[in-house]
C-alpha positions as CSV (number, residue, x, y, z in Angstrom):
1,I,0.0,0.0,0.0
2,P,1.5,3.4,-1.0
3,P,2.3,5.7,2.0
4,E,-0.4,8.2,1.1
5,N,-3.1,5.4,1.1
6,K,-1.9,4.1,4.4
7,K,-2.2,7.6,5.9
8,Q,-5.7,7.9,4.5
9,A,-6.7,4.5,5.9
10,V,-5.4,5.4,9.4
11,Q,-7.4,8.7,9.2
12,D,-10.5,6.8,8.1
13,I,-10.2,4.3,11.0
14,G,-9.7,7.2,13.4
15,S,-12.8,8.9,12.1
16,I,-14.8,5.7,12.6
17,I,-13.5,5.3,16.2
18,C,-14.4,9.0,17.0
19,M,-17.9,8.6,15.4
20,T,-18.5,5.4,17.4
21,K,-17.4,6.9,20.7
22,E,-19.4,10.0,20.1
23,Y,-22.5,8.0,19.3
24,V,-21.9,5.7,22.3
25,K,-21.7,8.8,24.6
26,K,-25.1,10.0,23.4
27,S,-26.8,6.6,23.5
28,H,-25.4,5.3,26.8
29,I,-24.2,2.2,25.0
30,A,-20.5,1.3,25.0
31,S,-18.3,-1.6,23.9
32,W,-15.2,-3.4,25.1
33,P,-12.4,-3.6,24.1
34,E,-12.5,0.0,23.1
35,N,-9.9,-0.5,20.3
36,D,-12.0,-3.2,18.5
37,V,-13.2,-1.2,15.6
38,Y,-15.3,-3.9,14.0
39,F,-17.1,-4.8,17.3
40,S,-17.7,-1.2,18.2
41,T,-19.1,-0.5,14.7
42,G,-21.5,-3.5,15.1
43,I,-22.6,-2.4,18.5
44,S,-23.3,1.1,17.2
45,A,-25.5,-0.4,14.5
46,L,-27.3,-2.4,17.1
47,A,-27.7,0.7,19.3
48,R,-29.5,2.5,16.6
49,K,-32.1,-0.3,16.6
50,V,-32.7,-0.4,20.4
51,T,-32.1,3.2,21.4
52,N,-35.8,4.2,21.6
53,S,-37.1,1.3,23.5
54,H,-34.1,1.2,25.9
55,S,-33.6,4.9,26.5
56,G,-33.2,4.5,30.2
57,S,-30.6,1.7,30.1
58,D,-26.8,1.9,30.0
59,Y,-25.3,-1.2,28.4
60,L,-21.6,-2.2,28.0
61,F,-21.2,-4.9,25.4
62,I,-18.2,-7.1,26.0
63,N,-16.5,-9.1,23.2
64,L,-15.2,-12.3,24.7
65,N,-13.1,-14.5,22.4
66,S,-9.7,-16.1,22.2
67,Y,-8.1,-12.8,21.4
68,T,-9.6,-10.9,24.3
69,L,-9.6,-13.7,26.9
70,K,-6.4,-12.6,28.8
71,L,-7.4,-8.9,28.8
72,F,-10.9,-9.9,29.9
73,F,-9.4,-11.5,33.1
74,R,-7.4,-8.4,33.8
75,S,-10.2,-6.0,33.1
76,F,-13.4,-7.6,34.4
77,S,-13.3,-6.3,37.9
78,Q,-13.1,-2.8,36.7
79,L,-15.8,-3.4,34.0
80,S,-18.2,-4.8,36.6
81,K,-17.9,-1.6,38.6
82,S,-18.5,0.7,35.6
83,G,-22.2,1.3,36.4
84,Y,-23.2,-0.3,33.1
85,Q,-25.3,-3.4,32.7
86,L,-22.8,-5.8,31.2
87,I,-23.8,-7.8,28.0
88,I,-21.3,-10.5,27.2
89,I,-21.1,-11.6,23.6
90,S,-19.0,-14.8,23.7
91,T,-17.7,-17.4,21.3
92,Q,-19.4,-20.8,21.8
93,R,-16.1,-22.2,23.3
94,L,-15.9,-19.6,26.0
95,M,-19.6,-19.7,27.0
96,P,-18.8,-21.6,30.2
97,L,-16.7,-18.6,31.4
98,A,-19.4,-16.1,30.4
99,F,-22.0,-18.2,32.2
100,F,-19.8,-18.3,35.4
101,W,-19.8,-14.5,35.5
102,H,-23.5,-14.4,34.8
103,L,-24.1,-16.4,37.9
104,K,-21.5,-14.6,40.1
105,C,-21.8,-11.0,39.1
106,H,-25.1,-9.1,39.3
107,A,-23.8,-6.5,36.8
108,V,-23.9,-9.2,34.0
109,S,-27.4,-8.8,32.7
110,A,-27.1,-11.1,29.6
111,I,-24.8,-13.4,27.7
112,F,-25.2,-14.2,24.1
113,E,-23.3,-16.5,21.7
114,S,-21.5,-14.5,19.1
115,R,-23.4,-16.5,16.4
116,C,-26.8,-15.1,17.7
117,S,-28.7,-12.9,15.2
118,V,-29.2,-9.2,15.8
119,H,-32.9,-10.0,16.1
120,D,-32.2,-12.5,18.9
121,V,-30.0,-10.0,20.8
122,I,-32.7,-7.3,20.5
123,R,-35.3,-9.8,21.9
124,G,-32.9,-10.6,24.7
125,L,-32.4,-6.9,25.5
126,D,-36.2,-6.5,25.7
127,T,-36.1,-9.1,28.5
128,V,-33.2,-7.4,30.2
129,A,-35.2,-4.1,30.1
130,T,-37.8,-5.7,32.3
131,G,-35.2,-6.3,35.0
132,R,-34.5,-10.0,34.2
133,Q,-31.2,-11.7,33.3
134,I,-31.0,-13.8,30.2
135,V,-28.7,-16.5,28.9
136,W,-28.6,-17.3,25.1
137,S,-27.7,-20.2,25.3
138,F,-27.1,-22.4,28.4
139,P,-23.7,-24.2,28.1
140,G,-24.9,-27.3,29.9
141,P,-24.3,-28.8,33.4
142,A,-21.1,-30.6,32.4
143,C,-19.6,-27.2,31.5
144,L,-20.3,-25.4,34.7
145,L,-17.1,-23.8,36.2
146,S,-16.3,-23.5,39.9
147,S,-14.5,-20.5,41.4
148,R,-11.4,-22.8,41.7
149,D,-11.6,-23.6,38.0
150,V,-11.7,-19.9,37.1
151,L,-8.8,-19.1,39.5
152,L,-6.7,-21.9,38.0
153,L,-7.5,-20.8,34.4
154,R,-6.6,-17.2,35.2
155,H,-3.4,-18.2,36.9
156,Y,-2.4,-20.4,34.0
157,L,-3.2,-17.8,31.3
158,E,-1.2,-15.1,33.1
159,G,1.8,-17.4,33.0
160,G,1.8,-18.4,36.7
161,S,4.0,-21.3,37.8
162,M,2.6,-24.7,38.8
163,G,5.0,-24.5,41.8
164,Y,3.0,-21.6,43.2
165,L,-0.2,-23.4,42.8
166,Q,1.2,-26.5,44.5
167,E,2.3,-24.5,47.5
168,K,-1.0,-22.5,47.6
169,H,-3.3,-25.5,47.4
170,C,-1.0,-28.0,49.1
171,R,-1.5,-30.4,46.3
172,A,0.8,-32.7,44.3
173,Y,1.9,-31.8,40.8
174,S,-0.2,-34.7,39.4
175,T,-3.3,-33.4,41.1
176,L,-2.9,-29.9,39.6
177,Q,-2.4,-31.5,36.2
178,G,-5.7,-33.4,36.7
179,W,-7.4,-30.1,37.6
180,K,-6.1,-28.5,34.4
181,T,-7.4,-31.4,32.4
182,T,-10.8,-31.2,34.0
183,V,-11.1,-27.4,33.3
184,A,-10.0,-27.9,29.7
185,R,-12.7,-30.6,29.3
186,K,-15.4,-28.2,30.5
187,F,-14.4,-25.9,27.6
188,K,-14.3,-29.0,25.3
189,V,-10.6,-28.6,24.5
190,R,-7.7,-30.9,25.1
191,K,-5.4,-28.3,26.6
192,L,-6.0,-24.9,28.2
193,E,-3.7,-23.2,25.8
194,H,-6.2,-24.2,23.0
195,L,-8.5,-21.5,24.4
196,L,-6.2,-18.9,23.0
197,I,-6.6,-20.4,19.5
198,S,-9.4,-18.9,17.4
199,N,-12.1,-21.5,16.6
């Protein structure tokens, strides 16, 4: 791409981001991560469809996938205190994690699979507007995560050592390996690192 075209492309992307953020401020609808231009643009289009019927609601749409997973763990505590109703849009593989936070955090008003249609999301938001929580769709009892599962997953994804976990939980290395295998099975992957691979 010639330098002048690259410069124009950067300016165009910058304009889209500014327009999206400006619209978000007016409509009380935001998206995370903030630098995800495609997701932000999609949420802005969705916001135009629901802004009239949800004028009193503040929604923060969270994009949960293999690329945002690590950042999600680092950011979720802050996001949950943002004052927004959190709407998690998750890949099918990570639905067990989205469902865990749906159960544990009152700020999470809805979770949707990323393959849901816009119509399904709007119908779900109509339910949220009545004060109810919604799950679209339930990951199944075999995929339910415990607090220990989530702590283990976070520690592993952040590069924590197995030695630290052995000391903290007073467990043998083989036991921790078994825990890792169990958590991976709940996400329907062979190894936890596969969660970071796009599916």
